C-alpha positions in Angstrom: 2.5 4.6 23.0 2.5 2.3 20.5 -0.1 -0.9 20.5 0.8 -4.5 19.1 -1.6 -6.9 18.7 -2.1 -10.6 17.1 -3.3 -11.6 13.9 -3.0 -15.4 13.7 0.1 -15.8 15.9 1.8 -12.5 14.1 2.3 -9.4 15.2 0.7 -6.7 13.7 0.6 -2.9 13.7 -2.6 -1.7 15.4 -2.8 1.7 15.3 -3.9 3.9 12.2 -3.8 7.7 12.3 -6.7 8.8 9.7 -6.6 11.9 7.6 -9.1 13.0 5.0 -9.5 15.8 2.7 -12.4 17.7 4.7 -13.5 19.7 1.9 -14.5 16.4 -0.6 -17.6 14.9 0.8 -16.7 11.3 -0.7 -12.9 11.8 1.5 -15.5 11.2 4.6 -17.5 8.9 3.4 -14.8 6.9 2.5 -13.3 7.7 5.8 -16.2 6.2 7.7 -16.1 3.0 5.7 -12.4 2.7 7.2 -13.1 3.4 10.3 -15.7 0.7 10.2 -13.6 -1.8 9.0 -11.0 -0.9 11.7 -13.7 -1.5 13.7 -14.7 -5.3 12.8 -11.0 -5.7 13.2 -10.6 -4.2 16.7 -8.0 -1.8 15.4 -7.2 1.4 17.7 -7.5 4.4 15.6 -6.9 8.3 15.8 -8.6 10.4 13.6 -7.2 13.9 12.6 -8.6 16.8 14.8 -10.0 18.8 11.6 -11.5 15.1 9.8 -12.8 14.6 13.0 -14.7 17.7 13.3 -16.5 16.9 9.4 -17.2 13.2 10.8 -18.7 15.2 14.4 -16.6 12.9 16.0 -15.5 13.9 19.7 -13.5 10.7 20.6 -10.2 9.2 19.3 -8.9 12.5 17.8 -5.4 13.5 18.0 -3.6 16.5 16.4 -0.6 15.9 14.1 1.6 15.8 17.0 -0.4 13.1 18.8 -0.6 11.6 15.3 3.9 11.5 15.3 3.9 9.8 18.6 0.9 7.7 19.0 0.5 5.9 15.3 2.0 3.5 13.5 1.0 4.4 9.9 -1.0 7.0 8.6 -4.1 6.2 6.0 -4.6 9.6 3.8 -7.8 10.3 1.6 -7.7 12.7 -0.9 -5.8 13.4 -4.0 -2.1 13.6 -4.4 -2.3 17.4 -2.8 -3.9 16.0 0.3 -0.9 13.1 0.5 1.8 15.8 -0.2 0.3 18.3 2.8 -0.3 15.2 5.4 3.3 14.0 3.9 4.9 17.1 5.3 3.9 16.4 9.4 5.8 13.1 8.6 9.1 13.6 7.0 11.9 12.7 9.5 9.7 9.5 11.0 9.8 6.1 11.0 5.7 6.0 9.9 4.8 5.1 6.7 1.8 6.2 4.6 -0.6 5.1 2.8 -2.8 6.7 0.1 -6.7 6.2 -0.7 -7.4 7.9 -4.2 -10.3 10.2 -4.6 -8.4 12.4 -6.6 -7.9 12.5 -10.7 -4.3 11.1 -11.2 -3.7 10.0 -7.6 0.0 8.5 -8.4 1.2 9.1 -4.6 -2.7 7.4 -3.2 -2.2 3.9 -5.0 -5.0 2.7 -3.6 -8.7 2.5 -5.5 -11.8 2.9 -2.9 -12.6 -0.4 -4.3 -9.4 -1.6 -3.1 -10.2 -0.5 0.3 -10.7 -3.4 2.3 -8.0 -5.8 1.1 -5.9 -2.8 1.3 -6.2 -2.7 4.8 -6.1 -6.5 6.1 -2.8 -6.6 4.0 -1.4 -3.3 5.9 -3.0 -5.3 9.4 -1.5 -8.1 8.6 2.1 -6.7 8.1 1.6 -8.3 4.2 3.5 -5.2 3.0 6.9 -3.7 2.6 8.3 -0.4 3.1 9.9 1.7 0.8 12.3 5.0 1.6 11.2 7.8 -0.3 14.2 10.7 -0.8 13.4 14.1 0.4 15.2 17.0 -0.7 15.7 20.4 1.4 16.0 24.3 0.4 17.4 26.8 1.7 17.0 30.3 0.6 20.0 33.3 1.8 19.9 36.8 1.1 22.9 39.1 1.7 24.5 36.3 3.7 21.8 35.3 5.8 19.3 32.5 5.6 15.9 33.1 5.4 13.8 30.6 4.4 14.6 26.3 4.8 12.1 23.7 4.0 11.8 19.9 2.6 10.3 18.6 -0.3 8.6 15.3 -1.0 8.3 16.0 -5.0 9.9 19.4 -6.0 11.0 23.1 -5.2 9.5 25.5 -8.0 11.0 28.9 -9.1 8.4 30.8 -11.2 8.0 34.1 -12.6 4.4 33.9 -11.6 2.3 36.6 -13.4 5.3 39.0 -14.3 5.7 39.1 -18.3 9.5 38.9 -18.3 11.7 35.8 -18.6 13.6 35.0 -15.6 17.1 34.9 -16.2 18.7 32.1 -14.3 22.4 30.8 -13.5 22.6 27.2 -12.4 25.7 26.1 -10.6 26.1 21.9 -9.5 28.6 21.5 -6.6 29.7 25.5 -6.9 30.5 24.7 -10.7 28.0 27.0 -13.2 26.2 24.8 -15.8 24.0 27.1 -17.6 22.6 30.3 -18.0 19.6 31.0 -19.8 16.4 32.8 -19.8 13.1 30.9 -19.0 10.1 30.7 -17.1 11.4 29.2 -14.0 12.9 26.1 -13.0 12.2 23.1 -11.1 14.2 20.8 -9.1 12.7 17.6 -8.0 12.9 14.2 -6.4 12.4 11.1 -8.3 9.0 11.0 -6.6 7.9 14.4 -8.0 9.2 13.5 -11.6 5.9 12.1 -12.5 4.3 15.7 -11.1 5.0 19.2 -12.6 8.6 18.4 -14.0 6.8 15.7 -16.2 4.7 18.5 -17.5 8.1 20.7 -18.0 9.5 17.9 -20.0 11.2 15.9 -17.7 11.9 12.8 -17.2 10.4 9.4 -15.4 12.5 8.1 -12.4 12.1 5.3 -10.6 11.8 6.7 -6.9 14.2 4.1 -5.4 16.8 5.5 -7.8 18.4 8.2 -5.4 18.7 11.1 -7.5 17.5 15.1 -8.0 16.1 16.0 -11.5 16.6 19.8 -12.7 13.9 21.1 -15.2 13.9 24.1 -17.1 10.2 25.5 -17.4 9.9 26.5 -21.1 13.5 28.1 -21.6 14.5 30.0 -24.3 16.9 28.4 -26.2 16.8 24.5 -28.2 19.8 23.5 -26.5 18.7 23.7 -22.5 17.2 20.4 -21.4 16.5 18.9 -17.9 19.6 17.4 -16.0 19.7 14.1 -13.6 22.0 14.6 -10.8 23.6 12.2 -8.2 21.6 12.9 -4.5 25.2 13.5 -3.4 25.4 16.9 -5.7 24.6 20.3 -4.6 21.9 22.5 -7.1 22.7 26.3 -6.2 20.4 28.9 -8.4 21.1 32.3 -9.0 18.6 34.9 -10.1 19.1 38.0 -12.0 17.1 41.2 -12.6 14.1 43.3 -10.6 11.8 40.2 -10.5 10.6 39.3 -7.4 9.8 35.6 -7.9 7.5 32.5 -6.6 9.4 29.9 -4.8 7.0 27.3 -3.6 7.6 23.8 -1.9 5.4 20.5 -3.5 3.0 23.3 -4.4 3.1 25.2 -0.7 4.6 27.8 1.6 5.4 30.0 -1.1 7.7 32.4 -0.7 9.2 35.5 -2.6 12.8 35.2 -4.2 14.6 38.5 -5.0 17.4 39.2 -7.0 20.0 39.3 -4.4 19.1 35.7 -3.2 20.4 32.4 -3.8 19.2 29.2 -3.4 20.3 25.9 -2.5 19.0 22.6 -2.6 20.2 19.1 -2.1 18.9 15.9 -0.3 18.2 15.8 3.1 19.0 13.3 6.1 15.8 12.9 6.5 13.6 10.5 4.6 9.9 9.6 4.5 8.2 6.0 4.1 5.5 4.5 1.6 3.6 1.6 2.4 4.1 -0.7 -0.4 1.6 -3.3 -0.8 1.8 -6.7 -2.9 2.1 -7.0 -6.5 2.1 -3.0 -6.9 5.6 -2.1 -9.0 6.3 1.7 -10.1 6.2 0.2 -13.5 2.8 -1.2 -12.9 1.6 2.4 -11.5 3.1 3.9 -14.3 0.5 1.7 -16.7 -2.3 1.7 -14.6 -2.1 5.8 -13.9 -1.2 7.1 -17.1 -1.6 5.2 -19.7 2.3 4.1 -19.7 2.8 1.4 -22.8 -1.3 1.6 -23.8 -2.3 2.4 -27.4 
């Protein structure tokens, strides 16, 4: 059951789930500050069970299943990797996520530690907006059988890994062949993921409010193969030829080995994910701040 209390006559959400990167000491220190602040505000909270173990807390703990049913929103403390890992548990729910950055870039974890208390108070007071993020889903067919399914907030990546040979790739959009080329691999990303691996591979930056899918080749052996931005209503199919067994990952995790007889199908998912957007923060201000875009 979710709980609602009153803050100066206004209803606000009062159950917070806390998850942090357990391998970094700074994350546990920030988590303690979050807990202290919530206790001062009389806010109900649960700590993800692995995080709670690090803090040596026995009460108010929850596994992800409980967080999905009890929490009104989730505070994630760590870097973008921690955010991506945690986000997968909340795809398809209406529970929004707020990221506290202790990593390096922190594009998904927008809030810096010196903004912590102000950010929490804004959320507690309901002074924020919800932002939907597009999720993509992948399905791998092998000899007519579905052998793999997964979702991604950032991207799906097919890569040759340690193999020396380039990968022969056939790219189809809506069953129509678009490109056939050799490369190190291919990235299919969401606008959220356009500032991640896709950007490093020469892909465009796309505002997450645009519902689109970005297809970016990795080091193509051609001067004329460029990234594509397609509608979220279109479907991507990728065929690989040759004898190489390739690495397939979802948001940098859940690795699967793709063979030459496999077909990869990727499209927008019906499921979505929600981010908490605090006041005076836009996609462009974050670009400017996090990536120094526009700075000389």
